[in-house]
C-alpha positions, -999 to +999 in steps of 0.1 A: -092-100+261-086-067+243-049-069+253-047-104+237-059-089+203-033-061+206-006-086+214-016-108+185-015-078+161+019-067+175+033-102+169+019-104+134+032-069+126+067-077+139+067-109+118+055-091+087+080-063+091+110-087+097+101-107+066+098-075+046+132-062+057+149-095+052+134-099+017+143-063+008+179-067+021+183-100+002+171-087-032+190-054-030+223-071-019+219-096-047+214-068-072+244-048-060+267-078-059+256-089-094+262-053-106+296-052-091+308-087-098+292-098-131+275-074-153+268-037-150+232-025-147+220+011-145+225+023-109+207+056-116+176+037-126+181+015-095+182+045-072+153+063-088+130+033-093+137+019-058+128+051-040+090+044-040+097+010-025+120+024+002+094+051+010+066+025+013+088+003+035+096+033+058+059+042+060+050+006+069+078+005+095+068+037+112+031+030+113+031-008+119+060-013+143+046-019+178+057+005+206+069-009+240+075+009+273+113+011+278+112+002+315+084-023+319+085-037+284+047-034+283+030-030+250+020+007+245+008+005+210+003-025+187+008-003+156-015-002+125-028-034+112-004-044+084-029-071+071-054-044+063-066-038+028-064-006+009-033+017+011-014-007+032-019-035+007-008-012-022+024-003-003+032-040+000+024-044-037+049-016-046+076-034-026+069-067-042+069-053-077+102-037-069+116-070-059+103-086-091+118-058-111+153-061-095+153-099-101+142-093-137+169-067-143+195-092-130+182-119-153+171-100-184+190-067-184+182-030-182+150-034-203+134-051-173+132-017-155+100-012-176+083-036-152+083-007-126+059+011-149+032-013-137+028+006-104+020+041-119-001+025-146-022+007-121-025+039-100-036+058-130-062+031-138-076+033-103-075+071-102-094+072-135-121+050-121-124+072-090-126+102-112-154+087-132-173+079-100-168+114-088-181+128-121-211+106-118-219+118-083-214+154-093-234+151-124-265+140-105-262+169-080-257+194-108-288+184-127-309+188-096-317+151-094-320+136-060-314+099-053-345+077-046-337+075-009-337+113-005-370+115-023-387+091+001-373+109+031-387+142+019-423+149+030-443+146+062-446+116+085-479+103+069-464+102+034-433+084+047-454+057+064-474+052+032-443+047+011 
């Protein structure tokens, strides 16, 4: 049954990556065609602000794409789980924000590039929260305070049973 789980994850990863590539291709081709045929938008901003999206997509492709044996077509590796939360989820969010930004630039003009600032602003917000938690952990250790769990563990066996 373990192979079934790997095969299911491989199928889900292939589907997610294909959808991701088709969506990216569609939005980027629409932007380039609109730029060439109708109204000029900033290509420098397009290249610079699309780089994080392309890097995230490349990372998802290399880590999530299943690997098959060339001769037997057997599944060698199912790839990382692309439905996982955390960093994988944030990379998908970066790509989707870039899609939104490109569509908004097509509709509203070059001012819509400011939507791309959502990604670093959210990263700074999360980083500030992590920094605050790290300061809190370091503050307790620097003042010589031990958490309640560590205070209970200290002492001999009789004292621990009594607690």
